[in-house]
DRENFI-275866 format. One record per residue (C-alpha): residue number from 1; residue in three letters; x, y, z. Coordinates in steps of 0.25 Angstrom, whole numbers, always signed. Layout:
<resi NUM resn ALA c1 X c2 Y c3 Z>
...
% end
This chain:
<resi 1 resn MET c1 +64 c2 +60 c3 +71>
<resi 2 resn SER c1 +64 c2 +75 c3 +70>
<resi 3 resn HIS c1 +56 c2 +82 c3 +58>
<resi 4 resn LEU c1 +69 c2 +88 c3 +51>
<resi 5 resn LEU c1 +74 c2 +73 c3 +51>
<resi 6 resn GLN c1 +62 c2 +68 c3 +45>
<resi 7 resn TRP c1 +63 c2 +79 c3 +36>
<resi 8 resn ARG c1 +76 c2 +76 c3 +31>
<resi 9 resn LEU c1 +73 c2 +60 c3 +30>
<resi 10 resn ILE c1 +61 c2 +63 c3 +21>
<resi 11 resn SER c1 +69 c2 +72 c3 +13>
<resi 12 resn ARG c1 +79 c2 +64 c3 +10>
<resi 13 resn ILE c1 +69 c2 +54 c3 +2>
<resi 14 resn ASP c1 +69 c2 +65 c3 -8>
<resi 15 resn LEU c1 +83 c2 +71 c3 -8>
<resi 16 resn TYR c1 +93 c2 +57 c3 -8>
<resi 17 resn PRO c1 +94 c2 +48 c3 -19>
<resi 18 resn MET c1 +93 c2 +36 c3 -11>
<resi 19 resn LEU c1 +78 c2 +38 c3 -6>
<resi 20 resn MET c1 +75 c2 +44 c3 -19>
<resi 21 resn ARG c1 +78 c2 +28 c3 -22>
<resi 22 resn VAL c1 +69 c2 +25 c3 -11>
<resi 23 resn ILE c1 +57 c2 +33 c3 -16>
<resi 24 resn PHE c1 +59 c2 +27 c3 -30>
<resi 25 resn LEU c1 +58 c2 +13 c3 -25>
<resi 26 resn LEU c1 +47 c2 +17 c3 -16>
<resi 27 resn LEU c1 +39 c2 +22 c3 -27>
<resi 28 resn LEU c1 +42 c2 +10 c3 -35>
<resi 29 resn LEU c1 +35 c2 +3 c3 -24>
<resi 30 resn VAL c1 +24 c2 +12 c3 -24>
<resi 31 resn SER c1 +22 c2 +9 c3 -39>
<resi 32 resn GLY c1 +23 c2 -5 c3 -39>
<resi 33 resn GLY c1 +38 c2 -6 c3 -41>
<resi 34 resn THR c1 +49 c2 -15 c3 -34>
<resi 35 resn SER c1 +49 c2 -16 c3 -18>
<resi 36 resn ALA c1 +64 c2 -18 c3 -16>
<resi 37 resn SER c1 +69 c2 -7 c3 -6>
<resi 38 resn LEU c1 +79 c2 +2 c3 -6>
<resi 39 resn ILE c1 +89 c2 -4 c3 +1>
<resi 40 resn SER c1 +88 c2 -16 c3 -7>
<resi 41 resn GLN c1 +88 c2 -8 c3 -21>
<resi 42 resn GLN c1 +101 c2 -1 c3 -15>
<resi 43 resn GLY c1 +108 c2 -15 c3 -13>
<resi 44 resn LEU c1 +114 c2 -7 c3 -1>
<resi 45 resn PRO c1 +119 c2 -16 c3 +11>
<resi 46 resn ALA c1 +112 c2 -13 c3 +24>
<resi 47 resn ARG c1 +118 c2 -13 c3 +37>
<resi 48 resn TYR c1 +114 c2 -13 c3 +51>
<resi 49 resn MET c1 +114 c2 +0 c3 +59>
<resi 50 resn GLN c1 +109 c2 +3 c3 +73>
<resi 51 resn THR c1 +98 c2 +15 c3 +76>
<resi 52 resn THR c1 +106 c2 +25 c3 +87>
<resi 53 resn GLU c1 +92 c2 +31 c3 +91>
<resi 54 resn ASP c1 +77 c2 +29 c3 +88>
<resi 55 resn ALA c1 +77 c2 +31 c3 +72>
<resi 56 resn ALA c1 +65 c2 +35 c3 +64>
<resi 57 resn ILE c1 +63 c2 +26 c3 +51>
<resi 58 resn TRP c1 +57 c2 +29 c3 +38>
<resi 59 resn ALA c1 +51 c2 +22 c3 +26>
<resi 60 resn GLN c1 +41 c2 +24 c3 +15>
<resi 61 resn VAL c1 +28 c2 +18 c3 +18>
<resi 62 resn GLY c1 +18 c2 +20 c3 +7>
<resi 63 resn SER c1 +21 c2 +33 c3 +0>
<resi 64 resn ASN c1 +28 c2 +39 c3 +12>
<resi 65 resn VAL c1 +40 c2 +40 c3 +18>
<resi 66 resn ILE c1 +37 c2 +39 c3 +33>
<resi 67 resn ASN c1 +43 c2 +37 c3 +47>
<resi 68 resn VAL c1 +40 c2 +22 c3 +51>
<resi 69 resn GLY c1 +44 c2 +21 c3 +64>
<resi 70 resn ASN c1 +58 c2 +21 c3 +72>
<resi 71 resn VAL c1 +70 c2 +12 c3 +76>
<resi 72 resn SER c1 +75 c2 +11 c3 +90>
<resi 73 resn ALA c1 +89 c2 +16 c3 +94>
<resi 74 resn GLY c1 +98 c2 +3 c3 +93>
<resi 75 resn GLN c1 +91 c2 -4 c3 +83>
<resi 76 resn ILE c1 +98 c2 -11 c3 +70>
<resi 77 resn LEU c1 +94 c2 -9 c3 +57>
<resi 78 resn ALA c1 +98 c2 -12 c3 +44>
<resi 79 resn VAL c1 +100 c2 +0 c3 +36>
<resi 80 resn VAL c1 +106 c2 +4 c3 +21>
<resi 81 resn PRO c1 +115 c2 +17 c3 +23>
<resi 82 resn THR c1 +112 c2 +27 c3 +13>
<resi 83 resn SER c1 +118 c2 +41 c3 +9>
<resi 84 resn ALA c1 +106 c2 +49 c3 +15>
<resi 85 resn ASP c1 +103 c2 +51 c3 +30>
<resi 86 resn TYR c1 +96 c2 +39 c3 +32>
<resi 87 resn TYR c1 +97 c2 +24 c3 +30>
<resi 88 resn GLU c1 +88 c2 +14 c3 +24>
<resi 89 resn PHE c1 +82 c2 +1 c3 +30>
<resi 90 resn ARG c1 +71 c2 -10 c3 +26>
<resi 91 resn PHE c1 +59 c2 -6 c3 +32>
<resi 92 resn GLY c1 +47 c2 -15 c3 +29>
<resi 93 resn PHE c1 +46 c2 -16 c3 +14>
<resi 94 resn GLY c1 +54 c2 -4 c3 +10>
<resi 95 resn THR c1 +65 c2 +5 c3 +16>
<resi 96 resn GLY c1 +66 c2 +13 c3 +27>
<resi 97 resn PHE c1 +75 c2 +25 c3 +32>
<resi 98 resn ILE c1 +82 c2 +29 c3 +45>
<resi 99 resn ASP c1 +90 c2 +41 c3 +47>
<resi 100 resn LYS c1 +105 c2 +37 c3 +47>
<resi 101 resn GLY c1 +108 c2 +45 c3 +59>
<resi 102 resn HIS c1 +100 c2 +35 c3 +68>
<resi 103 resn LEU c1 +109 c2 +23 c3 +65>
<resi 104 resn GLU c1 +123 c2 +19 c3 +68>
<resi 105 resn GLU c1 +132 c2 +6 c3 +67>
<resi 106 resn VAL c1 +126 c2 -6 c3 +74>
<resi 107 resn GLN c1 +132 c2 -5 c3 +88>
<resi 108 resn GLY c1 +140 c2 -18 c3 +94>
<resi 109 resn LYS c1 +136 c2 -31 c3 +90>
<resi 110 resn GLN c1 +122 c2 -29 c3 +88>
<resi 111 resn ARG c1 +116 c2 -37 c3 +77>
<resi 112 resn VAL c1 +102 c2 -39 c3 +71>
<resi 113 resn GLU c1 +96 c2 -53 c3 +75>
<resi 114 resn ASP c1 +89 c2 -61 c3 +65>
<resi 115 resn SER c1 +90 c2 -76 c3 +69>
<resi 116 resn LEU c1 +79 c2 -81 c3 +62>
<resi 117 resn GLY c1 +81 c2 -74 c3 +49>
<resi 118 resn ASP c1 +69 c2 -65 c3 +50>
<resi 119 resn LEU c1 +76 c2 -54 c3 +44>
<resi 120 resn ASN c1 +77 c2 -61 c3 +30>
<resi 121 resn LYS c1 +63 c2 -66 c3 +31>
<resi 122 resn PRO c1 +52 c2 -61 c3 +19>
<resi 123 resn LEU c1 +43 c2 -51 c3 +25>
<resi 124 resn SER c1 +28 c2 -56 c3 +27>
<resi 125 resn ASN c1 +16 c2 -53 c3 +20>
<resi 126 resn GLN c1 +11 c2 -45 c3 +33>
<resi 127 resn ASN c1 +13 c2 -33 c3 +38>
<resi 128 resn LEU c1 +11 c2 -25 c3 +52>
<resi 129 resn ILE c1 +4 c2 -13 c3 +53>
<resi 130 resn THR c1 +7 c2 -1 c3 +63>
<resi 131 resn TRP c1 -4 c2 +7 c3 +68>
<resi 132 resn LYS c1 +6 c2 +15 c3 +78>
<resi 133 resn ASP c1 +20 c2 +17 c3 +83>
<resi 134 resn THR c1 +24 c2 +3 c3 +82>
<resi 135 resn PRO c1 +34 c2 -3 c3 +92>
<resi 136 resn VAL c1 +44 c2 -13 c3 +84>
<resi 137 resn TYR c1 +53 c2 -22 c3 +93>
<resi 138 resn ASN c1 +66 c2 -31 c3 +91>
<resi 139 resn ALA c1 +59 c2 -43 c3 +97>
<resi 140 resn PRO c1 +45 c2 -47 c3 +97>
<resi 141 resn ASN c1 +44 c2 -43 c3 +111>
<resi 142 resn SER c1 +38 c2 -29 c3 +116>
<resi 143 resn GLY c1 +50 c2 -29 c3 +127>
<resi 144 resn SER c1 +60 c2 -30 c3 +116>
<resi 145 resn ALA c1 +69 c2 -18 c3 +111>
<resi 146 resn PRO c1 +62 c2 -8 c3 +102>
<resi 147 resn PHE c1 +66 c2 -9 c3 +87>
<resi 148 resn GLY c1 +58 c2 +4 c3 +85>
<resi 149 resn THR c1 +44 c2 +8 c3 +81>
<resi 150 resn MET c1 +37 c2 +8 c3 +68>
<resi 151 resn SER c1 +27 c2 +20 c3 +64>
<resi 152 resn PRO c1 +11 c2 +18 c3 +63>
<resi 153 resn ASN c1 +4 c2 +15 c3 +50>
<resi 154 resn LEU c1 +14 c2 +5 c3 +44>
<resi 155 resn ARG c1 +14 c2 -8 c3 +37>
<resi 156 resn TYR c1 +25 c2 -16 c3 +39>
<resi 157 resn PRO c1 +29 c2 -30 c3 +35>
<resi 158 resn ILE c1 +30 c2 -42 c3 +45>
<resi 159 resn LEU c1 +41 c2 -53 c3 +45>
<resi 160 resn SER c1 +33 c2 -62 c3 +54>
<resi 161 resn LYS c1 +25 c2 -63 c3 +66>
<resi 162 resn LEU c1 +27 c2 -70 c3 +80>
<resi 163 resn LYS c1 +20 c2 -71 c3 +93>
<resi 164 resn ASP c1 +26 c2 -70 c3 +106>
<resi 165 resn ARG c1 +25 c2 -78 c3 +120>
<resi 166 resn LEU c1 +12 c2 -68 c3 +123>
<resi 167 resn ASN c1 +6 c2 -71 c3 +109>
<resi 168 resn GLN c1 +9 c2 -57 c3 +104>
<resi 169 resn THR c1 +13 c2 -56 c3 +89>
<resi 170 resn TRP c1 +24 c2 -49 c3 +83>
<resi 171 resn PHE c1 +28 c2 -45 c3 +71>
<resi 172 resn GLN c1 +42 c2 -47 c3 +65>
<resi 173 resn ILE c1 +46 c2 -35 c3 +56>
<resi 174 resn ARG c1 +60 c2 -30 c3 +49>
<resi 175 resn ILE c1 +65 c2 -18 c3 +48>
<resi 176 resn GLY c1 +79 c2 -14 c3 +43>
<resi 177 resn ASN c1 +83 c2 -29 c3 +43>
<resi 178 resn ARG c1 +79 c2 -29 c3 +59>
<resi 179 resn LEU c1 +68 c2 -38 c3 +64>
<resi 180 resn ALA c1 +57 c2 -31 c3 +73>
<resi 181 resn TRP c1 +46 c2 -34 c3 +80>
<resi 182 resn VAL c1 +31 c2 -28 c3 +81>
<resi 183 resn SER c1 +20 c2 -31 c3 +90>
<resi 184 resn SER c1 +6 c2 -35 c3 +85>
<resi 185 resn LEU c1 +1 c2 -26 c3 +96>
<resi 186 resn ASP c1 +8 c2 -14 c3 +91>
<resi 187 resn ALA c1 +5 c2 -18 c3 +75>
<resi 188 resn GLN c1 -5 c2 -25 c3 +67>
<resi 189 resn GLU c1 -4 c2 -34 c3 +56>
<resi 190 resn ASP c1 -7 c2 -29 c3 +41>
<resi 191 resn ASN c1 -21 c2 -34 c3 +37>
<resi 192 resn GLY c1 -20 c2 -28 c3 +24>
<resi 193 resn LEU c1 -22 c2 -16 c3 +15>
<resi 194 resn PRO c1 -34 c2 -10 c3 +11>
<resi 195 resn VAL c1 -37 c2 -6 c3 -4>
<resi 196 resn LEU c1 -50 c2 +1 c3 -5>
<resi 197 resn THR c1 -60 c2 -1 c3 -16>
<resi 198 resn TYR c1 -68 c2 +9 c3 -23>
<resi 199 resn HIS c1 -75 c2 +12 c3 -37>
<resi 200 resn HIS c1 -86 c2 +22 c3 -38>
<resi 201 resn ILE c1 -88 c2 +35 c3 -29>
<resi 202 resn LEU c1 -99 c2 +44 c3 -30>
<resi 203 resn ARG c1 -105 c2 +56 c3 -21>
<resi 204 resn ASP c1 -119 c2 +49 c3 -14>
<resi 205 resn GLU c1 -127 c2 +60 c3 -21>
<resi 206 resn GLU c1 -124 c2 +56 c3 -34>
<resi 207 resn ASN c1 -123 c2 +41 c3 -33>
<resi 208 resn THR c1 -136 c2 +36 c3 -37>
<resi 209 resn ARG c1 -133 c2 +24 c3 -45>
<resi 210 resn PHE c1 -121 c2 +17 c3 -36>
<resi 211 resn ARG c1 -126 c2 +20 c3 -23>
<resi 212 resn HIS c1 -127 c2 +5 c3 -21>
<resi 213 resn THR c1 -114 c2 -1 c3 -27>
<resi 214 resn SER c1 -103 c2 -4 c3 -17>
<resi 215 resn THR c1 -93 c2 +1 c3 -27>
<resi 216 resn THR c1 -97 c2 +15 c3 -26>
<resi 217 resn THR c1 -94 c2 +24 c3 -15>
<resi 218 resn SER c1 -98 c2 +38 c3 -11>
<resi 219 resn VAL c1 -89 c2 +50 c3 -11>
<resi 220 resn ARG c1 -91 c2 +53 c3 +3>
<resi 221 resn ALA c1 -88 c2 +40 c3 +8>
<resi 222 resn PHE c1 -75 c2 +39 c3 -1>
<resi 223 resn ASN c1 -71 c2 +52 c3 +6>
<resi 224 resn ASN c1 -74 c2 +48 c3 +18>
<resi 225 resn GLN c1 -66 c2 +35 c3 +16>
<resi 226 resn MET c1 -54 c2 +42 c3 +11>
<resi 227 resn ALA c1 -55 c2 +53 c3 +22>
<resi 228 resn TRP c1 -54 c2 +41 c3 +31>
<resi 229 resn LEU c1 -42 c2 +36 c3 +26>
<resi 230 resn ARG c1 -35 c2 +48 c3 +26>
<resi 231 resn ASP c1 -39 c2 +51 c3 +41>
<resi 232 resn GLN c1 -35 c2 +38 c3 +46>
<resi 233 resn GLY c1 -21 c2 +40 c3 +38>
<resi 234 resn TYR c1 -22 c2 +29 c3 +27>
<resi 235 resn ALA c1 -13 c2 +30 c3 +15>
<resi 236 resn THR c1 -18 c2 +27 c3 +2>
<resi 237 resn LEU c1 -9 c2 +16 c3 -6>
<resi 238 resn THR c1 -7 c2 +14 c3 -21>
<resi 239 resn MET c1 -8 c2 +1 c3 -28>
<resi 240 resn TYR c1 +6 c2 +0 c3 -30>
<resi 241 resn GLN c1 +8 c2 +2 c3 -14>
<resi 242 resn LEU c1 -2 c2 -10 c3 -12>
<resi 243 resn GLU c1 +6 c2 -18 c3 -22>
<resi 244 resn GLY c1 +18 c2 -16 c3 -12>
<resi 245 resn TYR c1 +11 c2 -19 c3 -1>
<resi 246 resn VAL c1 +6 c2 -33 c3 -7>
<resi 247 resn ARG c1 +19 c2 -36 c3 -11>
<resi 248 resn ASN c1 +25 c2 -32 c3 +2>
<resi 249 resn LYS c1 +35 c2 -21 c3 -4>
<resi 250 resn MET c1 +29 c2 -8 c3 +2>
<resi 251 resn ASN c1 +29 c2 -1 c3 +15>
<resi 252 resn LEU c1 +15 c2 +4 c3 +17>
<resi 253 resn PRO c1 +7 c2 +11 c3 +27>
<resi 254 resn ALA c1 -3 c2 +3 c3 +37>
<resi 255 resn LYS c1 -15 c2 +14 c3 +34>
<resi 256 resn ALA c1 -16 c2 +12 c3 +18>
<resi 257 resn VAL c1 -26 c2 +9 c3 +8>
<resi 258 resn VAL c1 -27 c2 +7 c3 -5>
<resi 259 resn ILE c1 -39 c2 +15 c3 -14>
<resi 260 resn THR c1 -44 c2 +8 c3 -25>
<resi 261 resn PHE c1 -55 c2 +13 c3 -36>
<resi 262 resn ASP c1 -59 c2 +3 c3 -46>
<resi 263 resn ASP c1 -65 c2 +6 c3 -61>
<resi 264 resn GLY c1 -60 c2 +21 c3 -63>
<resi 265 resn LEU c1 -74 c2 +27 c3 -61>
<resi 266 resn LYS c1 -75 c2 +42 c3 -64>
<resi 267 resn SER c1 -80 c2 +44 c3 -49>
<resi 268 resn VAL c1 -65 c2 +41 c3 -45>
<resi 269 resn SER c1 -60 c2 +53 c3 -51>
<resi 270 resn ARG c1 -72 c2 +61 c3 -47>
<resi 271 resn TYR c1 -73 c2 +58 c3 -32>
<resi 272 resn ALA c1 -63 c2 +47 c3 -27>
<resi 273 resn TYR c1 -51 c2 +55 c3 -33>
<resi 274 resn PRO c1 -53 c2 +69 c3 -26>
<resi 275 resn ILE c1 -55 c2 +62 c3 -13>
<resi 276 resn LEU c1 -43 c2 +53 c3 -13>
<resi 277 resn LYS c1 -35 c2 +66 c3 -18>
<resi 278 resn GLU c1 -40 c2 +74 c3 -5>
<resi 279 resn TYR c1 -35 c2 +63 c3 +3>
<resi 280 resn GLY c1 -23 c2 +61 c3 -3>
<resi 281 resn PHE c1 -26 c2 +46 c3 -7>
<resi 282 resn ASN c1 -22 c2 +38 c3 -18>
<resi 283 resn ALA c1 -30 c2 +27 c3 -25>
<resi 284 resn THR c1 -31 c2 +18 c3 -36>
<resi 285 resn ALA c1 -40 c2 +18 c3 -49>
<resi 286 resn PHE c1 -42 c2 +4 c3 -54>
<resi 287 resn ILE c1 -47 c2 +8 c3 -68>
<resi 288 resn ILE c1 -56 c2 +1 c3 -79>
<resi 289 resn SER c1 -47 c2 +5 c3 -91>
<resi 290 resn SER c1 -57 c2 +4 c3 -102>
<resi 291 resn ARG c1 -66 c2 +13 c3 -96>
<resi 292 resn ILE c1 -57 c2 +25 c3 -95>
<resi 293 resn LYS c1 -65 c2 +36 c3 -101>
<resi 294 resn GLY c1 -59 c2 +45 c3 -112>
<resi 295 resn HIS c1 -64 c2 +57 c3 -107>
<resi 296 resn ALA c1 -71 c2 +59 c3 -92>
<resi 297 resn GLN c1 -86 c2 +58 c3 -92>
<resi 298 resn LYS c1 -96 c2 +67 c3 -85>
<resi 299 resn TRP c1 -98 c2 +64 c3 -72>
<resi 300 resn ASP c1 -111 c2 +54 c3 -70>
<resi 301 resn PRO c1 -112 c2 +47 c3 -56>
<resi 302 resn LYS c1 -123 c2 +38 c3 -61>
<resi 303 resn SER c1 -114 c2 +31 c3 -70>
<resi 304 resn LEU c1 -101 c2 +23 c3 -68>
<resi 305 resn GLN c1 -91 c2 +32 c3 -76>
<resi 306 resn PHE c1 -76 c2 +31 c3 -78>
<resi 307 resn MET c1 -64 c2 +39 c3 -77>
<resi 308 resn SER c1 -58 c2 +45 c3 -88>
<resi 309 resn VAL c1 -44 c2 +47 c3 -92>
<resi 310 resn HIS c1 -42 c2 +61 c3 -89>
<resi 311 resn GLU c1 -50 c2 +57 c3 -75>
<resi 312 resn ILE c1 -41 c2 +45 c3 -72>
<resi 313 resn LYS c1 -28 c2 +53 c3 -74>
<resi 314 resn GLY c1 -34 c2 +65 c3 -65>
<resi 315 resn ILE c1 -35 c2 +55 c3 -53>
<resi 316 resn GLN c1 -21 c2 +49 c3 -54>
<resi 317 resn ASP c1 -14 c2 +57 c3 -43>
<resi 318 resn VAL c1 -23 c2 +50 c3 -34>
<resi 319 resn PHE c1 -27 c2 +36 c3 -41>
<resi 320 resn ASP c1 -17 c2 +25 c3 -46>
<resi 321 resn ILE c1 -23 c2 +19 c3 -59>
<resi 322 resn GLN c1 -24 c2 +4 c3 -60>
<resi 323 resn SER c1 -33 c2 -5 c3 -68>
<resi 324 resn HIS c1 -47 c2 -12 c3 -67>
<resi 325 resn THR c1 -45 c2 -18 c3 -80>
<resi 326 resn HIS c1 -49 c2 -14 c3 -94>
<resi 327 resn PHE c1 -61 c2 -21 c3 -100>
<resi 328 resn LEU c1 -64 c2 -32 c3 -88>
<resi 329 resn HIS c1 -72 c2 -22 c3 -80>
<resi 330 resn ARG c1 -85 c2 -30 c3 -84>
<resi 331 resn VAL c1 -93 c2 -40 c3 -78>
<resi 332 resn ASP c1 -99 c2 -52 c3 -86>
<resi 333 resn GLY c1 -114 c2 -56 c3 -87>
<resi 334 resn TYR c1 -112 c2 -63 c3 -73>
<resi 335 resn LYS c1 -108 c2 -49 c3 -66>
<resi 336 resn HIS c1 -93 c2 -58 c3 -65>
<resi 337 resn PRO c1 -81 c2 -48 c3 -68>
<resi 338 resn ILE c1 -77 c2 -52 c3 -83>
<resi 339 resn LEU c1 -63 c2 -52 c3 -80>
<resi 340 resn LEU c1 -66 c2 -66 c3 -75>
<resi 341 resn SER c1 -71 c2 -71 c3 -88>
<resi 342 resn ARG c1 -59 c2 -65 c3 -96>
<resi 343 resn SER c1 -47 c2 -73 c3 -100>
<resi 344 resn TYR c1 -33 c2 -71 c3 -94>
<resi 345 resn HIS c1 -30 c2 -64 c3 -108>
<resi 346 resn VAL c1 -41 c2 -55 c3 -108>
<resi 347 resn THR c1 -40 c2 -50 c3 -93>
<resi 348 resn LEU c1 -25 c2 -49 c3 -95>
<resi 349 resn PHE c1 -27 c2 -40 c3 -109>
<resi 350 resn ASP c1 -37 c2 -33 c3 -100>
<resi 351 resn PHE c1 -27 c2 -30 c3 -89>
<resi 352 resn GLU c1 -16 c2 -26 c3 -98>
<resi 353 resn ARG c1 -25 c2 -17 c3 -106>
<resi 354 resn SER c1 -30 c2 -10 c3 -92>
<resi 355 resn ARG c1 -15 c2 -7 c3 -89>
<resi 356 resn ARG c1 -12 c2 -1 c3 -103>
<resi 357 resn ALA c1 -25 c2 +8 c3 -103>
<resi 358 resn LEU c1 -21 c2 +13 c3 -89>
<resi 359 resn ALA c1 -7 c2 +14 c3 -91>
<resi 360 resn GLN c1 -11 c2 +30 c3 -96>
<resi 361 resn PHE c1 -14 c2 +32 c3 -82>
<resi 362 resn ASN c1 -4 c2 +23 c3 -74>
<resi 363 resn PRO c1 +9 c2 +16 c3 -80>
<resi 364 resn ARG c1 +8 c2 +7 c3 -68>
<resi 365 resn VAL c1 -6 c2 -1 c3 -69>
<resi 366 resn LEU c1 -2 c2 -13 c3 -61>
<resi 367 resn TYR c1 -15 c2 -14 c3 -53>
<resi 368 resn LEU c1 -28 c2 -20 c3 -56>
<resi 369 resn SER c1 -42 c2 -21 c3 -50>
<resi 370 resn TYR c1 -50 c2 -34 c3 -55>
<resi 371 resn PRO c1 -65 c2 -28 c3 -61>
<resi 372 resn PHE c1 -75 c2 -31 c3 -51>
<resi 373 resn GLY c1 -65 c2 -38 c3 -43>
<resi 374 resn GLY c1 -65 c2 -51 c3 -51>
<resi 375 resn TYR c1 -52 c2 -60 c3 -53>
<resi 376 resn ASP c1 -48 c2 -73 c3 -57>
<resi 377 resn ASN c1 -35 c2 -80 c3 -58>
<resi 378 resn LYS c1 -33 c2 -76 c3 -73>
<resi 379 resn ALA c1 -36 c2 -62 c3 -69>
<resi 380 resn ILE c1 -25 c2 -62 c3 -58>
<resi 381 resn LYS c1 -15 c2 -68 c3 -68>
<resi 382 resn ALA c1 -19 c2 -56 c3 -79>
<resi 383 resn ALA c1 -18 c2 -45 c3 -69>
<resi 384 resn ASN c1 -3 c2 -51 c3 -66>
<resi 385 resn ASP c1 +0 c2 -53 c3 -80>
<resi 386 resn ALA c1 -6 c2 -40 c3 -84>
<resi 387 resn GLY c1 +4 c2 -32 c3 -75>
<resi 388 resn PHE c1 -5 c2 -30 c3 -63>
<resi 389 resn HIS c1 +3 c2 -31 c3 -49>
<resi 390 resn LEU c1 -10 c2 -31 c3 -41>
<resi 391 resn ALA c1 -26 c2 -33 c3 -42>
<resi 392 resn VAL c1 -36 c2 -29 c3 -33>
<resi 393 resn THR c1 -49 c2 -36 c3 -31>
<resi 394 resn THR c1 -64 c2 -34 c3 -25>
<resi 395 resn MET c1 -60 c2 -44 c3 -14>
<resi 396 resn LYS c1 -61 c2 -38 c3 +1>
<resi 397 resn GLY c1 -49 c2 -37 c3 +8>
<resi 398 resn LYS c1 -36 c2 -30 c3 +11>
<resi 399 resn VAL c1 -23 c2 -32 c3 +3>
<resi 400 resn LYS c1 -12 c2 -39 c3 +10>
<resi 401 resn PRO c1 +3 c2 -41 c3 +7>
<resi 402 resn GLY c1 +4 c2 -54 c3 -1>
<resi 403 resn ASP c1 -9 c2 -54 c3 -7>
<resi 404 resn ASN c1 -12 c2 -59 c3 -22>
<resi 405 resn PRO c1 -9 c2 -45 c3 -28>
<resi 406 resn PHE c1 -20 c2 -49 c3 -38>
<resi 407 resn LEU c1 -31 c2 -51 c3 -29>
<resi 408 resn LEU c1 -31 c2 -39 c3 -19>
<resi 409 resn LYS c1 -42 c2 -37 c3 -9>
<resi 410 resn ARG c1 -49 c2 -22 c3 -7>
<resi 411 resn LEU c1 -60 c2 -17 c3 +1>
<resi 412 resn TYR c1 -72 c2 -9 c3 -2>
<resi 413 resn ILE c1 -76 c2 +3 c3 +7>
<resi 414 resn LEU c1 -91 c2 +6 c3 +3>
<resi 415 resn ARG c1 -99 c2 +19 c3 +4>
<resi 416 resn THR c1 -106 c2 +15 c3 +15>
<resi 417 resn ASP c1 -94 c2 +9 c3 +23>
<resi 418 resn SER c1 -91 c2 +17 c3 +35>
<resi 419 resn LEU c1 -78 c2 +23 c3 +39>
<resi 420 resn GLU c1 -77 c2 +12 c3 +50>
<resi 421 resn THR c1 -79 c2 +0 c3 +39>
<resi 422 resn MET c1 -68 c2 +6 c3 +31>
<resi 423 resn SER c1 -59 c2 +8 c3 +43>
<resi 424 resn ARG c1 -61 c2 -7 c3 +46>
<resi 425 resn LEU c1 -60 c2 -12 c3 +32>
<resi 426 resn ILE c1 -46 c2 -4 c3 +30>
<resi 427 resn SER c1 -39 c2 -4 c3 +44>
<resi 428 resn ASN c1 -30 c2 -16 c3 +47>
<resi 429 resn GLN c1 -40 c2 -25 c3 +51>
<resi 430 resn PRO c1 -40 c2 -40 c3 +49>
<resi 431 resn GLN c1 -50 c2 -42 c3 +36>
<resi 432 resn GLY c1 -62 c2 -52 c3 +39>
% end
């Protein structure tokens, strides 16, 4: 596709009312809203058409509309005509776009074969991940006709898997109401999305009290970690996008992380915020709402200080504000999270109070971090009943589609961890 044509397609996203509805729906997804695609929202009938030449395809992936691959000449897709210069089709969990100049009526008596009814199968809780231009075939055989290619850095839902006579695994996928196949030699299975956990951050020379606490990292280490993420091409996701991933409702890039900070400490605004802003990243701050200060405190690295109202508002172009409870961030005499000894009704009241207190920063407080990672069945029920959509724990691991939304795992990257350790933790490798 020429640069001019690319510019025309992207510019249409701003100019045409139809694509404005696409953006509106996608913004709903990003903010935790409904997942229905534009195609189903319109109620317009899809019809099969055939590509006249190799045609680039586009879709929303994460926060961006990008080229997601191409469809080979002569392939049949179910598309929805629009009044613009493109047609729409189903791509993963969302909507794809293809220039209508590359399509024509289906020639002859060709039809889409689906003898086993696989086109109507629900999507599984598994994705494939592409790390290169990935061939897509019409059958689970590398000698079959090519359907097209998928671009690098995609997560894409799998319908099913099978092994051929050579014991080679193939992933069955669906694009534009067409079945297609990807070899496991060309793509990996998705082993989960990393959610990184941080708390406190200090300069080495001022850290005299918290040097040996695992929840305190150094400004230097944090900056190096964020630089590594940027250099490796990682995108930072919001909790709204994480929800879309857990619930199988959103197309996301393969290289992606969620960055979270628990507690709402002053060091977040002082040190973490400018680093994240420099690299163009976003993050989530889980705030203990009862500890928000009315006025900013004078900086003292020897004590745990909490952000003020003004400081929290000052970081909101980078940080999304979510809940770390109101009064329940405490331990009892046995060093156990006090949440575990409180009744369901007390816990529910606290969760609801935290949401109300944080509404001054964010009207959509939908996500919770359990204090000290402590939870039980009544806390899970209270989180759901209080209106939270997801809750994160301190259990080690990655988040996968279909996980219990109120028991999501996270990863710690310590001050002493090397970048090689970080790479091993967050890369798409099975977790031991």
